[in-house]
N, C-alpha and C positions, 0 to 999 in steps of 0.2 A: 197652210199645213195645219193639221189638227194638233191640239195641245199634246195629246197622248203620243202622237208620232214624234213630236219634238222631244218629249221626255225620253222616248226610246232611243232616239239618235244621240242624245246627250249621255245616256247611260252607256251606249256602245262606245262613244268617244272615251269615256273614263275607263271602260274595260280595256280598250286598246292602249290608252295612255299608261295604264298600270300593268299591262300585259297579264291580265287575269281573265279567267273564264267566269261563267255564271256560277260554277261550283266554287270558285275562289271568292266571289262576291257573297255567296251564301255563307261561307265560312267566316268571312270578315264582318258581315252585317247581322247574321243570325236570322235573316229572313228565309223562310222555307224555300228550297230550290224550286219546288213546284209553283210557288207564288211568283217567283222571279221569271221562270220559264213561261208561265201563262201570260204574264204581262208582255214580256219581250217578243213572244210569237203572235201576239194579238188575240189570243183566246179570251183574255180579260182586257177590256178596252181601257179601263180607268185604273189608276194607282192611287191609293190613299196617301194623304200627306204624311202621316206618321210612318208609313212604309217607305216613302221617299226619303224621309229624314234618316231612317236606318240605312238606306242605300248610301246616302251621303256620308254617314258615319263609317260605313265600310270602305269608302274611298278616302276617308280622312279629310273631307271638305265640308264646308257649310252649305246650307240651302242657298245662301246668297251667291256663293261661288258657282253652284250648280246652275242657277238661273241667269247668271251674268254672261249671257252669250246672245249674239244677234239673232239666233234661231228663234228666240222667244218674242221678238219684236212684232211679228205679224201672224201670231197663231190664231186659229179659230177654235171656237168652242166645240167639244166633242158631241 
């Protein structure tokens, strides 16, 4: 699995876990909704690390928590 796909799956996991939408994540993180949508639908393939940090802040988790999942054990470079 590509790294960007794993990140998308992990973001979807936290969206479901917190019962929020992309709109809710935008409100919680301050990341433009268009940026989130572009990444989540694959229009933008890569996400910047500082953007991902804001995503984590929106979920009230750390980057370590975000990446501490077996999905990242066998990722491929994009």
